ModelCIF file with pLDDT and N, C-alpha, C, O atoms, coordinates in Angstrom:
data_MODEL
#
_entry.id   MODEL 
#
_entity.id                         1 
_entity.type                       polymer 
_entity.pdbx_number_of_molecules   1 
#
_entity_poly.entity_id                      1 
_entity_poly.type                           'polypeptide(L)' 
_entity_poly.nstd_linkage                   no 
_entity_poly.nstd_monomer                   no 
_entity_poly.pdbx_seq_one_letter_code       MTTPLFLLRCVQIGVSIRDLDLLTIGMVNDMYAELNNDDYKYATVASQADFDSF 
_entity_poly.pdbx_seq_one_letter_code_can   MTTPLFLLRCVQIGVSIRDLDLLTIGMVNDMYAELNNDDYKYATVASQADFDSF 
_entity_poly.pdbx_strand_id                 A 
#
loop_
_entity_poly_seq.entity_id 
_entity_poly_seq.num 
_entity_poly_seq.mon_id 
_entity_poly_seq.hetero 
1 1  MET n 
1 2  THR n 
1 3  THR n 
1 4  PRO n 
1 5  LEU n 
1 6  PHE n 
1 7  LEU n 
1 8  LEU n 
1 9  ARG n 
1 10 CYS n 
1 11 VAL n 
1 12 GLN n 
1 13 ILE n 
1 14 GLY n 
1 15 VAL n 
1 16 SER n 
1 17 ILE n 
1 18 ARG n 
1 19 ASP n 
1 20 LEU n 
1 21 ASP n 
1 22 LEU n 
1 23 LEU n 
1 24 THR n 
1 25 ILE n 
1 26 GLY n 
1 27 MET n 
1 28 VAL n 
1 29 ASN n 
1 30 ASP n 
1 31 MET n 
1 32 TYR n 
1 33 ALA n 
1 34 GLU n 
1 35 LEU n 
1 36 ASN n 
1 37 ASN n 
1 38 ASP n 
1 39 ASP n 
1 40 TYR n 
1 41 LYS n 
1 42 TYR n 
1 43 ALA n 
1 44 THR n 
1 45 VAL n 
1 46 ALA n 
1 47 SER n 
1 48 GLN n 
1 49 ALA n 
1 50 ASP n 
1 51 PHE n 
1 52 ASP n 
1 53 SER n 
1 54 PHE n 
#
_struct_asym.id          A 
_struct_asym.entity_id   1 
#
loop_
_ma_qa_metric.id 
_ma_qa_metric.mode 
_ma_qa_metric.name 
_ma_qa_metric.software_group_id 
_ma_qa_metric.type 
1 global pLDDT . pLDDT 
2 local  pLDDT . pLDDT 
#
_ma_qa_metric_global.metric_id      1 
_ma_qa_metric_global.metric_value   91.78 
_ma_qa_metric_global.model_id       1 
_ma_qa_metric_global.ordinal_id     1 
#
loop_
_ma_qa_metric_local.label_asym_id 
_ma_qa_metric_local.label_comp_id 
_ma_qa_metric_local.label_seq_id 
_ma_qa_metric_local.metric_id 
_ma_qa_metric_local.metric_value 
_ma_qa_metric_local.model_id 
_ma_qa_metric_local.ordinal_id 
A MET 1  2 85.00 1 1  
A THR 2  2 94.00 1 2  
A THR 3  2 93.00 1 3  
A PRO 4  2 94.00 1 4  
A LEU 5  2 93.00 1 5  
A PHE 6  2 94.00 1 6  
A LEU 7  2 93.00 1 7  
A LEU 8  2 93.00 1 8  
A ARG 9  2 94.00 1 9  
A CYS 10 2 95.00 1 10 
A VAL 11 2 94.00 1 11 
A GLN 12 2 93.00 1 12 
A ILE 13 2 94.00 1 13 
A GLY 14 2 94.00 1 14 
A VAL 15 2 94.00 1 15 
A SER 16 2 93.00 1 16 
A ILE 17 2 90.00 1 17 
A ARG 18 2 94.00 1 18 
A ASP 19 2 93.00 1 19 
A LEU 20 2 92.00 1 20 
A ASP 21 2 93.00 1 21 
A LEU 22 2 95.00 1 22 
A LEU 23 2 94.00 1 23 
A THR 24 2 94.00 1 24 
A ILE 25 2 94.00 1 25 
A GLY 26 2 94.00 1 26 
A MET 27 2 95.00 1 27 
A VAL 28 2 95.00 1 28 
A ASN 29 2 94.00 1 29 
A ASP 30 2 95.00 1 30 
A MET 31 2 94.00 1 31 
A TYR 32 2 93.00 1 32 
A ALA 33 2 92.00 1 33 
A GLU 34 2 91.00 1 34 
A LEU 35 2 90.00 1 35 
A ASN 36 2 84.00 1 36 
A ASN 37 2 84.00 1 37 
A ASP 38 2 82.00 1 38 
A ASP 39 2 82.00 1 39 
A TYR 40 2 84.00 1 40 
A LYS 41 2 85.00 1 41 
A TYR 42 2 83.00 1 42 
A ALA 43 2 88.00 1 43 
A THR 44 2 88.00 1 44 
A VAL 45 2 88.00 1 45 
A ALA 46 2 92.00 1 46 
A SER 47 2 94.00 1 47 
A GLN 48 2 95.00 1 48 
A ALA 49 2 95.00 1 49 
A ASP 50 2 94.00 1 50 
A PHE 51 2 95.00 1 51 
A ASP 52 2 96.00 1 52 
A SER 53 2 95.00 1 53 
A PHE 54 2 90.00 1 54 
#
loop_
_atom_site.group_PDB 
_atom_site.id 
_atom_site.type_symbol 
_atom_site.label_atom_id 
_atom_site.label_alt_id 
_atom_site.label_comp_id 
_atom_site.label_asym_id 
_atom_site.label_entity_id 
_atom_site.label_seq_id 
_atom_site.pdbx_PDB_ins_code 
_atom_site.Cartn_x 
_atom_site.Cartn_y 
_atom_site.Cartn_z 
_atom_site.occupancy 
_atom_site.B_iso_or_equiv 
_atom_site.pdbx_formal_charge 
_atom_site.auth_seq_id 
_atom_site.auth_comp_id 
_atom_site.auth_asym_id 
_atom_site.auth_atom_id 
_atom_site.pdbx_PDB_model_num 
ATOM 1   N N  . MET A 1 1  ? 12.477 42.628 10.450 1.00 85.00 ? 1  MET A N  1 
ATOM 2   C CA . MET A 1 1  ? 13.366 42.035 11.352 1.00 85.00 ? 1  MET A CA 1 
ATOM 3   C C  . MET A 1 1  ? 14.423 42.611 10.822 1.00 85.00 ? 1  MET A C  1 
ATOM 4   O O  . MET A 1 1  ? 14.665 42.886 9.647  1.00 85.00 ? 1  MET A O  1 
ATOM 5   N N  . THR A 1 2  ? 15.077 42.784 11.851 1.00 94.00 ? 2  THR A N  1 
ATOM 6   C CA . THR A 1 2  ? 16.671 43.360 11.498 1.00 94.00 ? 2  THR A CA 1 
ATOM 7   C C  . THR A 1 2  ? 17.996 42.398 11.452 1.00 94.00 ? 2  THR A C  1 
ATOM 8   O O  . THR A 1 2  ? 17.968 41.253 11.904 1.00 94.00 ? 2  THR A O  1 
ATOM 9   N N  . THR A 1 3  ? 19.105 42.957 10.884 1.00 93.00 ? 3  THR A N  1 
ATOM 10  C CA . THR A 1 3  ? 19.656 41.366 10.934 1.00 93.00 ? 3  THR A CA 1 
ATOM 11  C C  . THR A 1 3  ? 20.868 41.643 12.023 1.00 93.00 ? 3  THR A C  1 
ATOM 12  O O  . THR A 1 3  ? 21.797 40.838 12.076 1.00 93.00 ? 3  THR A O  1 
ATOM 13  N N  . PRO A 1 4  ? 20.851 42.387 12.583 1.00 94.00 ? 4  PRO A N  1 
ATOM 14  C CA . PRO A 1 4  ? 21.286 41.587 13.831 1.00 94.00 ? 4  PRO A CA 1 
ATOM 15  C C  . PRO A 1 4  ? 20.638 40.484 14.971 1.00 94.00 ? 4  PRO A C  1 
ATOM 16  O O  . PRO A 1 4  ? 21.156 39.606 15.662 1.00 94.00 ? 4  PRO A O  1 
ATOM 17  N N  . LEU A 1 5  ? 18.715 41.172 14.745 1.00 93.00 ? 5  LEU A N  1 
ATOM 18  C CA . LEU A 1 5  ? 18.108 40.380 15.420 1.00 93.00 ? 5  LEU A CA 1 
ATOM 19  C C  . LEU A 1 5  ? 18.127 39.156 14.677 1.00 93.00 ? 5  LEU A C  1 
ATOM 20  O O  . LEU A 1 5  ? 18.332 38.214 15.442 1.00 93.00 ? 5  LEU A O  1 
ATOM 21  N N  . PHE A 1 6  ? 17.978 38.759 13.336 1.00 94.00 ? 6  PHE A N  1 
ATOM 22  C CA . PHE A 1 6  ? 18.308 37.590 12.870 1.00 94.00 ? 6  PHE A CA 1 
ATOM 23  C C  . PHE A 1 6  ? 19.433 36.865 12.930 1.00 94.00 ? 6  PHE A C  1 
ATOM 24  O O  . PHE A 1 6  ? 19.447 35.682 12.591 1.00 94.00 ? 6  PHE A O  1 
ATOM 25  N N  . LEU A 1 7  ? 20.808 37.694 13.502 1.00 93.00 ? 7  LEU A N  1 
ATOM 26  C CA . LEU A 1 7  ? 21.793 36.570 13.646 1.00 93.00 ? 7  LEU A CA 1 
ATOM 27  C C  . LEU A 1 7  ? 21.681 36.353 15.085 1.00 93.00 ? 7  LEU A C  1 
ATOM 28  O O  . LEU A 1 7  ? 22.368 35.458 15.576 1.00 93.00 ? 7  LEU A O  1 
ATOM 29  N N  . LEU A 1 8  ? 20.848 37.104 15.890 1.00 93.00 ? 8  LEU A N  1 
ATOM 30  C CA . LEU A 1 8  ? 20.973 36.726 17.287 1.00 93.00 ? 8  LEU A CA 1 
ATOM 31  C C  . LEU A 1 8  ? 20.153 35.173 17.518 1.00 93.00 ? 8  LEU A C  1 
ATOM 32  O O  . LEU A 1 8  ? 20.442 34.271 18.305 1.00 93.00 ? 8  LEU A O  1 
ATOM 33  N N  . ARG A 1 9  ? 18.727 35.281 16.239 1.00 94.00 ? 9  ARG A N  1 
ATOM 34  C CA . ARG A 1 9  ? 18.063 34.065 16.668 1.00 94.00 ? 9  ARG A CA 1 
ATOM 35  C C  . ARG A 1 9  ? 18.881 32.757 15.567 1.00 94.00 ? 9  ARG A C  1 
ATOM 36  O O  . ARG A 1 9  ? 18.585 31.562 15.600 1.00 94.00 ? 9  ARG A O  1 
ATOM 37  N N  . CYS A 1 10 ? 19.595 33.183 14.951 1.00 95.00 ? 10 CYS A N  1 
ATOM 38  C CA . CYS A 1 10 ? 20.852 31.875 14.400 1.00 95.00 ? 10 CYS A CA 1 
ATOM 39  C C  . CYS A 1 10 ? 21.118 31.710 15.543 1.00 95.00 ? 10 CYS A C  1 
ATOM 40  O O  . CYS A 1 10 ? 20.645 30.731 16.121 1.00 95.00 ? 10 CYS A O  1 
ATOM 41  N N  . VAL A 1 11 ? 21.697 32.338 16.010 1.00 94.00 ? 11 VAL A N  1 
ATOM 42  C CA . VAL A 1 11 ? 22.633 31.793 17.305 1.00 94.00 ? 11 VAL A CA 1 
ATOM 43  C C  . VAL A 1 11 ? 21.985 31.041 17.823 1.00 94.00 ? 11 VAL A C  1 
ATOM 44  O O  . VAL A 1 11 ? 22.029 29.868 17.454 1.00 94.00 ? 11 VAL A O  1 
ATOM 45  N N  . GLN A 1 12 ? 21.073 31.477 18.959 1.00 93.00 ? 12 GLN A N  1 
ATOM 46  C CA . GLN A 1 12 ? 19.968 31.016 19.398 1.00 93.00 ? 12 GLN A CA 1 
ATOM 47  C C  . GLN A 1 12 ? 18.982 29.199 19.148 1.00 93.00 ? 12 GLN A C  1 
ATOM 48  O O  . GLN A 1 12 ? 18.170 28.606 19.858 1.00 93.00 ? 12 GLN A O  1 
ATOM 49  N N  . ILE A 1 13 ? 19.533 28.923 17.979 1.00 94.00 ? 13 ILE A N  1 
ATOM 50  C CA . ILE A 1 13 ? 18.792 27.917 17.565 1.00 94.00 ? 13 ILE A CA 1 
ATOM 51  C C  . ILE A 1 13 ? 20.394 26.770 17.627 1.00 94.00 ? 13 ILE A C  1 
ATOM 52  O O  . ILE A 1 13 ? 20.566 25.635 18.071 1.00 94.00 ? 13 ILE A O  1 
ATOM 53  N N  . GLY A 1 14 ? 21.332 27.783 16.936 1.00 94.00 ? 14 GLY A N  1 
ATOM 54  C CA . GLY A 1 14 ? 22.498 27.046 16.721 1.00 94.00 ? 14 GLY A CA 1 
ATOM 55  C C  . GLY A 1 14 ? 22.859 27.055 15.616 1.00 94.00 ? 14 GLY A C  1 
ATOM 56  O O  . GLY A 1 14 ? 23.796 26.281 15.419 1.00 94.00 ? 14 GLY A O  1 
ATOM 57  N N  . VAL A 1 15 ? 22.517 27.618 14.747 1.00 94.00 ? 15 VAL A N  1 
ATOM 58  C CA . VAL A 1 15 ? 22.207 27.650 12.950 1.00 94.00 ? 15 VAL A CA 1 
ATOM 59  C C  . VAL A 1 15 ? 23.730 28.585 12.825 1.00 94.00 ? 15 VAL A C  1 
ATOM 60  O O  . VAL A 1 15 ? 24.054 29.620 13.408 1.00 94.00 ? 15 VAL A O  1 
ATOM 61  N N  . SER A 1 16 ? 24.730 27.462 11.475 1.00 93.00 ? 16 SER A N  1 
ATOM 62  C CA . SER A 1 16 ? 25.576 28.220 11.621 1.00 93.00 ? 16 SER A CA 1 
ATOM 63  C C  . SER A 1 16 ? 26.370 29.047 10.191 1.00 93.00 ? 16 SER A C  1 
ATOM 64  O O  . SER A 1 16 ? 26.547 28.632 9.046  1.00 93.00 ? 16 SER A O  1 
ATOM 65  N N  . ILE A 1 17 ? 26.652 30.078 10.698 1.00 90.00 ? 17 ILE A N  1 
ATOM 66  C CA . ILE A 1 17 ? 26.996 31.032 9.358  1.00 90.00 ? 17 ILE A CA 1 
ATOM 67  C C  . ILE A 1 17 ? 26.869 30.265 7.748  1.00 90.00 ? 17 ILE A C  1 
ATOM 68  O O  . ILE A 1 17 ? 26.042 30.580 6.892  1.00 90.00 ? 17 ILE A O  1 
ATOM 69  N N  . ARG A 1 18 ? 27.952 29.162 7.620  1.00 94.00 ? 18 ARG A N  1 
ATOM 70  C CA . ARG A 1 18 ? 27.442 28.504 6.419  1.00 94.00 ? 18 ARG A CA 1 
ATOM 71  C C  . ARG A 1 18 ? 26.581 27.789 5.943  1.00 94.00 ? 18 ARG A C  1 
ATOM 72  O O  . ARG A 1 18 ? 26.248 27.612 4.772  1.00 94.00 ? 18 ARG A O  1 
ATOM 73  N N  . ASP A 1 19 ? 25.994 27.119 7.434  1.00 93.00 ? 19 ASP A N  1 
ATOM 74  C CA . ASP A 1 19 ? 24.265 26.900 7.208  1.00 93.00 ? 19 ASP A CA 1 
ATOM 75  C C  . ASP A 1 19 ? 23.643 27.425 6.214  1.00 93.00 ? 19 ASP A C  1 
ATOM 76  O O  . ASP A 1 19 ? 22.935 26.993 5.304  1.00 93.00 ? 19 ASP A O  1 
ATOM 77  N N  . LEU A 1 20 ? 24.032 28.443 6.544  1.00 92.00 ? 20 LEU A N  1 
ATOM 78  C CA . LEU A 1 20 ? 22.643 30.110 6.586  1.00 92.00 ? 20 LEU A CA 1 
ATOM 79  C C  . LEU A 1 20 ? 22.564 29.366 4.986  1.00 92.00 ? 20 LEU A C  1 
ATOM 80  O O  . LEU A 1 20 ? 21.471 28.817 4.846  1.00 92.00 ? 20 LEU A O  1 
ATOM 81  N N  . ASP A 1 21 ? 23.609 29.203 3.568  1.00 93.00 ? 21 ASP A N  1 
ATOM 82  C CA . ASP A 1 21 ? 23.641 28.936 2.557  1.00 93.00 ? 21 ASP A CA 1 
ATOM 83  C C  . ASP A 1 21 ? 22.392 27.749 2.187  1.00 93.00 ? 21 ASP A C  1 
ATOM 84  O O  . ASP A 1 21 ? 21.957 27.472 1.069  1.00 93.00 ? 21 ASP A O  1 
ATOM 85  N N  . LEU A 1 22 ? 22.126 27.366 3.058  1.00 95.00 ? 22 LEU A N  1 
ATOM 86  C CA . LEU A 1 22 ? 21.062 26.048 2.692  1.00 95.00 ? 22 LEU A CA 1 
ATOM 87  C C  . LEU A 1 22 ? 19.821 26.492 3.246  1.00 95.00 ? 22 LEU A C  1 
ATOM 88  O O  . LEU A 1 22 ? 18.848 25.741 3.179  1.00 95.00 ? 22 LEU A O  1 
ATOM 89  N N  . LEU A 1 23 ? 19.708 27.910 3.926  1.00 94.00 ? 23 LEU A N  1 
ATOM 90  C CA . LEU A 1 23 ? 18.196 28.059 4.508  1.00 94.00 ? 23 LEU A CA 1 
ATOM 91  C C  . LEU A 1 23 ? 17.743 29.413 4.397  1.00 94.00 ? 23 LEU A C  1 
ATOM 92  O O  . LEU A 1 23 ? 18.596 30.297 4.475  1.00 94.00 ? 23 LEU A O  1 
ATOM 93  N N  . THR A 1 24 ? 16.603 29.708 4.238  1.00 94.00 ? 24 THR A N  1 
ATOM 94  C CA . THR A 1 24 ? 15.662 30.726 3.933  1.00 94.00 ? 24 THR A CA 1 
ATOM 95  C C  . THR A 1 24 ? 15.538 31.311 5.300  1.00 94.00 ? 24 THR A C  1 
ATOM 96  O O  . THR A 1 24 ? 15.376 30.506 6.218  1.00 94.00 ? 24 THR A O  1 
ATOM 97  N N  . ILE A 1 25 ? 15.597 32.828 5.636  1.00 94.00 ? 25 ILE A N  1 
ATOM 98  C CA . ILE A 1 25 ? 14.689 33.466 6.825  1.00 94.00 ? 25 ILE A CA 1 
ATOM 99  C C  . ILE A 1 25 ? 13.655 33.234 7.079  1.00 94.00 ? 25 ILE A C  1 
ATOM 100 O O  . ILE A 1 25 ? 13.242 33.494 8.209  1.00 94.00 ? 25 ILE A O  1 
ATOM 101 N N  . GLY A 1 26 ? 12.945 32.730 6.248  1.00 94.00 ? 26 GLY A N  1 
ATOM 102 C CA . GLY A 1 26 ? 11.698 32.220 6.694  1.00 94.00 ? 26 GLY A CA 1 
ATOM 103 C C  . GLY A 1 26 ? 11.099 30.415 7.632  1.00 94.00 ? 26 GLY A C  1 
ATOM 104 O O  . GLY A 1 26 ? 10.179 29.959 8.311  1.00 94.00 ? 26 GLY A O  1 
ATOM 105 N N  . MET A 1 27 ? 12.844 29.893 6.801  1.00 95.00 ? 27 MET A N  1 
ATOM 106 C CA . MET A 1 27 ? 13.341 28.625 8.076  1.00 95.00 ? 27 MET A CA 1 
ATOM 107 C C  . MET A 1 27 ? 13.531 28.971 8.765  1.00 95.00 ? 27 MET A C  1 
ATOM 108 O O  . MET A 1 27 ? 12.954 28.779 9.835  1.00 95.00 ? 27 MET A O  1 
ATOM 109 N N  . VAL A 1 28 ? 14.728 29.902 8.511  1.00 95.00 ? 28 VAL A N  1 
ATOM 110 C CA . VAL A 1 28 ? 15.215 30.267 10.158 1.00 95.00 ? 28 VAL A CA 1 
ATOM 111 C C  . VAL A 1 28 ? 14.162 30.679 11.733 1.00 95.00 ? 28 VAL A C  1 
ATOM 112 O O  . VAL A 1 28 ? 14.237 30.317 12.908 1.00 95.00 ? 28 VAL A O  1 
ATOM 113 N N  . ASN A 1 29 ? 13.160 31.673 10.905 1.00 94.00 ? 29 ASN A N  1 
ATOM 114 C CA . ASN A 1 29 ? 11.814 32.074 11.788 1.00 94.00 ? 29 ASN A CA 1 
ATOM 115 C C  . ASN A 1 29 ? 11.504 30.881 12.216 1.00 94.00 ? 29 ASN A C  1 
ATOM 116 O O  . ASN A 1 29 ? 11.741 30.682 13.407 1.00 94.00 ? 29 ASN A O  1 
ATOM 117 N N  . ASP A 1 30 ? 10.839 29.633 11.338 1.00 95.00 ? 30 ASP A N  1 
ATOM 118 C CA . ASP A 1 30 ? 10.065 28.814 11.749 1.00 95.00 ? 30 ASP A CA 1 
ATOM 119 C C  . ASP A 1 30 ? 10.691 27.877 12.705 1.00 95.00 ? 30 ASP A C  1 
ATOM 120 O O  . ASP A 1 30 ? 10.170 27.371 13.699 1.00 95.00 ? 30 ASP A O  1 
ATOM 121 N N  . MET A 1 31 ? 11.807 27.735 12.283 1.00 94.00 ? 31 MET A N  1 
ATOM 122 C CA . MET A 1 31 ? 12.675 27.328 13.749 1.00 94.00 ? 31 MET A CA 1 
ATOM 123 C C  . MET A 1 31 ? 12.755 27.685 14.814 1.00 94.00 ? 31 MET A C  1 
ATOM 124 O O  . MET A 1 31 ? 12.728 26.961 15.809 1.00 94.00 ? 31 MET A O  1 
ATOM 125 N N  . TYR A 1 32 ? 12.878 28.971 14.788 1.00 93.00 ? 32 TYR A N  1 
ATOM 126 C CA . TYR A 1 32 ? 13.259 29.278 16.139 1.00 93.00 ? 32 TYR A CA 1 
ATOM 127 C C  . TYR A 1 32 ? 11.352 29.742 16.863 1.00 93.00 ? 32 TYR A C  1 
ATOM 128 O O  . TYR A 1 32 ? 11.303 30.196 18.006 1.00 93.00 ? 32 TYR A O  1 
ATOM 129 N N  . ALA A 1 33 ? 10.246 29.587 16.204 1.00 92.00 ? 33 ALA A N  1 
ATOM 130 C CA . ALA A 1 33 ? 8.962  29.657 16.790 1.00 92.00 ? 33 ALA A CA 1 
ATOM 131 C C  . ALA A 1 33 ? 8.643  27.917 17.323 1.00 92.00 ? 33 ALA A C  1 
ATOM 132 O O  . ALA A 1 33 ? 8.069  27.740 18.397 1.00 92.00 ? 33 ALA A O  1 
ATOM 133 N N  . GLU A 1 34 ? 9.036  26.824 16.540 1.00 91.00 ? 34 GLU A N  1 
ATOM 134 C CA . GLU A 1 34 ? 9.102  25.858 17.421 1.00 91.00 ? 34 GLU A CA 1 
ATOM 135 C C  . GLU A 1 34 ? 9.956  25.457 18.671 1.00 91.00 ? 34 GLU A C  1 
ATOM 136 O O  . GLU A 1 34 ? 9.598  25.049 19.776 1.00 91.00 ? 34 GLU A O  1 
ATOM 137 N N  . LEU A 1 35 ? 11.304 25.723 18.102 1.00 90.00 ? 35 LEU A N  1 
ATOM 138 C CA . LEU A 1 35 ? 12.110 26.104 19.931 1.00 90.00 ? 35 LEU A CA 1 
ATOM 139 C C  . LEU A 1 35 ? 11.147 26.671 20.822 1.00 90.00 ? 35 LEU A C  1 
ATOM 140 O O  . LEU A 1 35 ? 10.680 26.058 21.782 1.00 90.00 ? 35 LEU A O  1 
ATOM 141 N N  . ASN A 1 36 ? 10.822 27.949 20.475 1.00 84.00 ? 36 ASN A N  1 
ATOM 142 C CA . ASN A 1 36 ? 10.063 28.526 21.385 1.00 84.00 ? 36 ASN A CA 1 
ATOM 143 C C  . ASN A 1 36 ? 8.825  27.538 22.578 1.00 84.00 ? 36 ASN A C  1 
ATOM 144 O O  . ASN A 1 36 ? 8.699  27.444 23.799 1.00 84.00 ? 36 ASN A O  1 
ATOM 145 N N  . ASN A 1 37 ? 8.091  26.940 21.320 1.00 84.00 ? 37 ASN A N  1 
ATOM 146 C CA . ASN A 1 37 ? 6.850  25.520 21.017 1.00 84.00 ? 37 ASN A CA 1 
ATOM 147 C C  . ASN A 1 37 ? 7.470  24.115 22.015 1.00 84.00 ? 37 ASN A C  1 
ATOM 148 O O  . ASN A 1 37 ? 6.792  23.179 22.438 1.00 84.00 ? 37 ASN A O  1 
ATOM 149 N N  . ASP A 1 38 ? 8.875  24.331 22.194 1.00 82.00 ? 38 ASP A N  1 
ATOM 150 C CA . ASP A 1 38 ? 9.121  22.277 22.495 1.00 82.00 ? 38 ASP A CA 1 
ATOM 151 C C  . ASP A 1 38 ? 8.433  22.824 24.150 1.00 82.00 ? 38 ASP A C  1 
ATOM 152 O O  . ASP A 1 38 ? 7.406  22.246 24.505 1.00 82.00 ? 38 ASP A O  1 
ATOM 153 N N  . ASP A 1 39 ? 8.850  23.594 24.818 1.00 82.00 ? 39 ASP A N  1 
ATOM 154 C CA . ASP A 1 39 ? 8.050  23.624 26.408 1.00 82.00 ? 39 ASP A CA 1 
ATOM 155 C C  . ASP A 1 39 ? 6.559  23.104 25.925 1.00 82.00 ? 39 ASP A C  1 
ATOM 156 O O  . ASP A 1 39 ? 6.667  21.878 25.895 1.00 82.00 ? 39 ASP A O  1 
ATOM 157 N N  . TYR A 1 40 ? 5.612  23.359 25.647 1.00 84.00 ? 40 TYR A N  1 
ATOM 158 C CA . TYR A 1 40 ? 4.642  23.114 25.884 1.00 84.00 ? 40 TYR A CA 1 
ATOM 159 C C  . TYR A 1 40 ? 3.932  21.777 26.142 1.00 84.00 ? 40 TYR A C  1 
ATOM 160 O O  . TYR A 1 40 ? 4.206  20.636 25.768 1.00 84.00 ? 40 TYR A O  1 
ATOM 161 N N  . LYS A 1 41 ? 2.949  22.261 26.887 1.00 85.00 ? 41 LYS A N  1 
ATOM 162 C CA . LYS A 1 41 ? 2.506  20.815 27.230 1.00 85.00 ? 41 LYS A CA 1 
ATOM 163 C C  . LYS A 1 41 ? 1.297  20.872 26.230 1.00 85.00 ? 41 LYS A C  1 
ATOM 164 O O  . LYS A 1 41 ? 0.877  21.919 25.738 1.00 85.00 ? 41 LYS A O  1 
ATOM 165 N N  . TYR A 1 42 ? 0.965  20.053 26.072 1.00 83.00 ? 42 TYR A N  1 
ATOM 166 C CA . TYR A 1 42 ? -0.521 19.480 25.074 1.00 83.00 ? 42 TYR A CA 1 
ATOM 167 C C  . TYR A 1 42 ? -2.000 19.123 26.416 1.00 83.00 ? 42 TYR A C  1 
ATOM 168 O O  . TYR A 1 42 ? -1.948 18.109 27.112 1.00 83.00 ? 42 TYR A O  1 
ATOM 169 N N  . ALA A 1 43 ? -2.344 19.422 26.452 1.00 88.00 ? 43 ALA A N  1 
ATOM 170 C CA . ALA A 1 43 ? -3.856 18.608 27.758 1.00 88.00 ? 43 ALA A CA 1 
ATOM 171 C C  . ALA A 1 43 ? -4.259 17.416 27.446 1.00 88.00 ? 43 ALA A C  1 
ATOM 172 O O  . ALA A 1 43 ? -4.813 16.502 28.058 1.00 88.00 ? 43 ALA A O  1 
ATOM 173 N N  . THR A 1 44 ? -3.599 17.713 25.579 1.00 88.00 ? 44 THR A N  1 
ATOM 174 C CA . THR A 1 44 ? -3.915 15.737 25.181 1.00 88.00 ? 44 THR A CA 1 
ATOM 175 C C  . THR A 1 44 ? -3.383 15.513 23.702 1.00 88.00 ? 44 THR A C  1 
ATOM 176 O O  . THR A 1 44 ? -3.495 16.112 22.633 1.00 88.00 ? 44 THR A O  1 
ATOM 177 N N  . VAL A 1 45 ? -2.693 14.260 24.196 1.00 88.00 ? 45 VAL A N  1 
ATOM 178 C CA . VAL A 1 45 ? -2.079 13.686 22.860 1.00 88.00 ? 45 VAL A CA 1 
ATOM 179 C C  . VAL A 1 45 ? -2.408 12.482 22.166 1.00 88.00 ? 45 VAL A C  1 
ATOM 180 O O  . VAL A 1 45 ? -2.730 11.434 22.727 1.00 88.00 ? 45 VAL A O  1 
ATOM 181 N N  . ALA A 1 46 ? -2.302 12.688 20.688 1.00 92.00 ? 46 ALA A N  1 
ATOM 182 C CA . ALA A 1 46 ? -3.141 11.262 20.367 1.00 92.00 ? 46 ALA A CA 1 
ATOM 183 C C  . ALA A 1 46 ? -2.251 10.342 20.494 1.00 92.00 ? 46 ALA A C  1 
ATOM 184 O O  . ALA A 1 46 ? -1.198 10.641 21.058 1.00 92.00 ? 46 ALA A O  1 
ATOM 185 N N  . SER A 1 47 ? -2.423 9.215  20.081 1.00 94.00 ? 47 SER A N  1 
ATOM 186 C CA . SER A 1 47 ? -2.322 7.489  20.336 1.00 94.00 ? 47 SER A CA 1 
ATOM 187 C C  . SER A 1 47 ? -2.336 7.248  19.080 1.00 94.00 ? 47 SER A C  1 
ATOM 188 O O  . SER A 1 47 ? -2.848 7.851  18.137 1.00 94.00 ? 47 SER A O  1 
ATOM 189 N N  . GLN A 1 48 ? -1.500 5.963  19.178 1.00 95.00 ? 48 GLN A N  1 
ATOM 190 C CA . GLN A 1 48 ? -1.378 5.564  17.293 1.00 95.00 ? 48 GLN A CA 1 
ATOM 191 C C  . GLN A 1 48 ? -2.593 4.648  17.124 1.00 95.00 ? 48 GLN A C  1 
ATOM 192 O O  . GLN A 1 48 ? -2.969 4.096  16.090 1.00 95.00 ? 48 GLN A O  1 
ATOM 193 N N  . ALA A 1 49 ? -3.148 4.596  18.388 1.00 95.00 ? 49 ALA A N  1 
ATOM 194 C CA . ALA A 1 49 ? -5.481 3.957  17.660 1.00 95.00 ? 49 ALA A CA 1 
ATOM 195 C C  . ALA A 1 49 ? -5.530 5.124  17.373 1.00 95.00 ? 49 ALA A C  1 
ATOM 196 O O  . ALA A 1 49 ? -5.680 5.065  16.152 1.00 95.00 ? 49 ALA A O  1 
ATOM 197 N N  . ASP A 1 50 ? -5.506 6.411  17.700 1.00 94.00 ? 50 ASP A N  1 
ATOM 198 C CA . ASP A 1 50 ? -6.156 7.707  17.218 1.00 94.00 ? 50 ASP A CA 1 
ATOM 199 C C  . ASP A 1 50 ? -5.821 8.060  15.757 1.00 94.00 ? 50 ASP A C  1 
ATOM 200 O O  . ASP A 1 50 ? -6.556 8.779  15.080 1.00 94.00 ? 50 ASP A O  1 
ATOM 201 N N  . PHE A 1 51 ? -4.502 7.437  15.235 1.00 95.00 ? 51 PHE A N  1 
ATOM 202 C CA . PHE A 1 51 ? -3.836 8.019  14.159 1.00 95.00 ? 51 PHE A CA 1 
ATOM 203 C C  . PHE A 1 51 ? -4.444 6.638  13.103 1.00 95.00 ? 51 PHE A C  1 
ATOM 204 O O  . PHE A 1 51 ? -4.449 6.661  11.872 1.00 95.00 ? 51 PHE A O  1 
ATOM 205 N N  . ASP A 1 52 ? -4.730 5.959  13.623 1.00 96.00 ? 52 ASP A N  1 
ATOM 206 C CA . ASP A 1 52 ? -5.032 4.546  12.811 1.00 96.00 ? 52 ASP A CA 1 
ATOM 207 C C  . ASP A 1 52 ? -6.471 4.784  12.541 1.00 96.00 ? 52 ASP A C  1 
ATOM 208 O O  . ASP A 1 52 ? -6.921 4.190  11.562 1.00 96.00 ? 52 ASP A O  1 
ATOM 209 N N  . SER A 1 53 ? -7.139 5.406  13.099 1.00 95.00 ? 53 SER A N  1 
ATOM 210 C CA . SER A 1 53 ? -8.826 5.234  13.186 1.00 95.00 ? 53 SER A CA 1 
ATOM 211 C C  . SER A 1 53 ? -8.772 6.636  12.285 1.00 95.00 ? 53 SER A C  1 
ATOM 212 O O  . SER A 1 53 ? -9.740 6.776  11.536 1.00 95.00 ? 53 SER A O  1 
ATOM 213 N N  . PHE A 1 54 ? -7.826 7.632  12.260 1.00 90.00 ? 54 PHE A N  1 
ATOM 214 C CA . PHE A 1 54 ? -8.356 8.907  11.416 1.00 90.00 ? 54 PHE A CA 1 
ATOM 215 C C  . PHE A 1 54 ? -8.063 8.159  9.811  1.00 90.00 ? 54 PHE A C  1 
ATOM 216 O O  . PHE A 1 54 ? -8.328 8.782  8.782  1.00 90.00 ? 54 PHE A O  1 
#
């Protein structure tokens, strides 16, 4: 990953330069990946009863 690509991803997820002191490159990549997963529609979603039985 190049520096411009990293900074573009930071802008896309709303991370400021000041926030980068607290984050690693991996954390920014994870946040970017999760941002892309936000629109995914799951076929089944676990309910509270599912969690209780687990």
